[in-house]
N, C-alpha and C positions, 0 to 999 in steps of 0.2 A: 504493500500500500504506500509506503514511503516513496518507492520508486515512481509509482503512478502520480503521486502528488508532485514529485520533483519535476517530472516532465509534463505536467499540466493535463494529465488524462482524467483527473478528478477535479471538477470545477468547484468553486467555493460553495454554490448551492448544494451540490452533491455531498460535500463534506459536512455542511450544516445539517442536512437531513440524516446523514450517518450518525452524527453526534446526537440528534434528537432521538433516533431509533435506539441507540445504545443506552441513553438515559432512561427512556421509557421501559427498556427491558430490565432495568434495575441494576445495571452495572455501576460501579463507582465512577466518580467524576474523572479520576486519573485514567481508568481503563477506557472509558468512553472517549476521552480526549485523544488517547493513543490510537483508537480505532478510526477516528476522524482525521488523523494526521496533524494534530495540534501539538506543537512542541513548546515546552516551557513550564514554568511553575504554575500550578493551578491552585496554590494555597489561598490566593485572594479571590478565587471563584473562576468558573469556566468562562464567564463573560470577560473577565480581566485578561485571561490567557488569549482569548480570541482577539482582543484589542491589541495585544502585543505581537500576535502572529501575522503572517502575510496573507490575511484574508481580504485586505483592502476595504475593511468596514469603516464607514465614517464614524466620527466621534459620537454623534447622536444615536447611531445604530448600536454602538457598544453600550451606551447609557441606557437605551431601551432594553437591551438584553439583560443588563445588570438589574434593572427594576423588576423585570419578569422573573429573574433568578431568585431575587429576594422574596418574591411572592409565591415561589414554588411552581411557576408555570413556564419554565425555560424551554422545554421541548416544543410546546405550541408556538412560542415566539420564534424559535429557530426555524420551524417549518414555514411560518409566515414570512420571515425575513428571506428565506431561500426562494420563496415564490416571488417576492418583491424584486430580488436581485435578478432572477430570470427574466421577469417582465421588463426590467430596466435595460438589461443587456439586449433583449430582443427588440426593444424600442429603438435602441441605438443602431442595431444592425439594420432594422427596417429603414431608419432615417438615412443611413449610408447607402442602402440600395436605391432608395427613392431619389437621392441626390446624385447618384452616379451618372445618370443620363444628362441632367442639366449641366453637371460639371464638364462632361465630355463636350457638350455643345459650346459651353463658354470657352473651353480650350481651343476648339475649332474656330470660334469667332475671333479669338485673339490672334490666331495665325492669319486669318483673313484681314484683320485690322492692320497688321504689319504690312501686308500687301497693299492695302488701300492707302495707308499713310505714305509709303514709299513712292507711290505714284504722284503725290502732291495734289495741289488744287484745293478749291473750296470744299469739295465733297470730302476730302481727306480730313480737313480741319473739323468739319461738322461731325463726322463719324467719330473721330478721336475724342471730341468733347462729350458726345453722348455716351460712349463706352466708359470714359473716365468718370462721368457723373454716376453711372450705374455702379461701378466698382467702389467709388467713394461712399455711395449710399450703403452698400453692403458692409464695408469696413466700419462705417459710422454706426450702423445698426448693431454690429457685433460688439463694439466698444460700449454702446449704451446698455446693452444687455449685461455685459460684464460689470458695469458700474452699478446696475440695479441690484446686483447680488450683495453689494456692500452699503449703498447709500439709500436710506429710507426716503429721501426726497425725490428719488427717481422711481416712479411707480409704473411698471410695465403693464399693469392691468388697465391703466387709463390710456394706453397707446392705441392709436387706430389700427384696425385690421388684426393685430396680434394680441390685443388685450384679453380676449376671452381665452385664447390658448394659454397665455401666461397665468391666468387665474386657475385654469384646470391643472397646470403644472405645479401650482402652489398648493392647491387644496388636496390633490390626490395623496401625496406623501404624508400630509398632516393627518388626514382621516384614517389612513392605513395605520399610522403609529398609534392613534387614539384607539383604534380597534384592538390592537395588540395589547396595549397597556391596560385599558379598561377591562378587557377580557381576562387579564392576569390578576385583576383585583386591585390594581393601583387606583388610588382616589382620583377623581376627575381633575382636581386642582393640580396635583403632582403630575398626572399624566399629561395635562395640557402644557405644563412648563417644559417637559421633555419633548413632546411632539412638535412644539413650535420650532425647535432647532432643525427639524427636517425640512422646513420650508426654504426654498432656494432664494426667494427675493426678500430684500430687507424691508420694503414697505409693507408687505403682507405680514411679515414677522412682527413689525411694530404694531399693526392693528390687532393681531392676535394677543400680543403681550398686554394690550390695554384691557383685555377681558380678565386677566389674572386677578387684579384687585376686586373686580365684581364677583368673581367666583369665591374669593376669600370672604366677601361680605355676605355670602349666602344666596346670591342670585342663582337662578337656574342656568344650566349650561347653555342651552339654545338661546335663552334671553340675553345672557352676557355676551355671547358672540354676535348675536343679532344687533345689539345696541352699538357695537363698535364697527359694524360693516365688515367683519373679518371673513365671513363666508358668503358665497353666492346664494341666490334665492333658492335654488333647487336643493343644495346641501342643507341649508337652514330648515327648509320645509320638512325634509326627511327626519331631521333630528327633533324638530318641534312636535311632530306627530308621534314619535316613539318615546320621548322622554317621560310624559305623564304615565305611561304604562310600564316603565322600567325596561324598555327595549333598546337602550342606547347602544349596547354592544353590537347587536345585529344591524342597527341603523348606521353605525360607523362603517361597517363592512359594505352595506349596500350603497352608501354615499360614496365611498372610496371607489367601488366598482364602477359606479356611474361616471364619476369624474375621470377615471382611467380610460373608460371607453370613449368619452367625449374628447379626451386628449389624443387618443389614437386617430379618431376621425378627423380632428383638426389638423394633425400633422400630415395626414394623408392628403387632405385638401390643399394644404400649403405646399406640399411637394409637387402636386399636380400643377398648381398655379406657377410655381417657379420653373417647372419644366416647360410650360406653355410660353412663359416670358422668354426663356432661353431659346426655345425653338423659333419664336417670332423674331428675336434679335438676330439669330444666326441666318435665318432666311433673308432678312433685310440686308445683312452684310453680303450675302451671296449675290443678291440682286444688284447691289452697288458695284461689286467686283465685276459682275457680268456687264454692266453698262460701261464701266471704265475701260475694260479690255476690248469690248466689241462696239463701243460708241463710234469710233472712227470708221469702222466698216459700215455701220448703219448709215452714217452721214454720206459716205461716198456712194452708197447704193441708193441714196435718196429716200431712206426710210425714216429720217427724222429731220 
């Protein structure tokens, strides 16, 4: 097993599920850790050993596992985290596949652009300016997104076109973490404080943190989050309907699934839109090159 782990034939989700299975079977923490390929001292707990190992877990994920371990629900949390990591990996792979065609078209367009610019003339200048503007917009968007991860003043949920996509990307991990923690018996207030750290954007984290004092004051969970605008209408409705009957654990799971599905559909639409834009831009450049190279022939033949 150590050899399989060393050459990457057992993924992190597989090893997390192996650990959960071993713990459920009643093996000691040390034996279960060995079976899952976790090396290191587990005296401070299995979650601590996971945090020090090469699993690539984020700090908030280790903290989530630690809370569930203290509550005696570590195997369930390990399985849920394995599922989350698999979905996250699959989402990244899907995004790479979706963007492969647009990227190829952009590369082709850049080659054509060099040809057009070398030919000179007003057409070359206009084409270069347009392509430069598109590239600048792409780089600027990436930098704004990076800034939004750290700066609460930059709220991607208010951005045009991608705002809903960013909201789904923020809500899905938060709701998933709340499902795991609440299901493990962690109190809503403590679970909320841990789950907030899973949110990628600073502005959303800031709104969620505002709900903490309200929860401490005894306000209901959905009421506290609703008053700060931390969650979207759909997620809030699911929680509001479930909280009075004590069904928050299941509601967190359903809300997380809903937001995850919405995120997948949004990414799919965005990739198709980018592909269409890239295709249209490449076709336009091909048309420009065609006119540049054959314009003289057309003129001599009396076709223009």
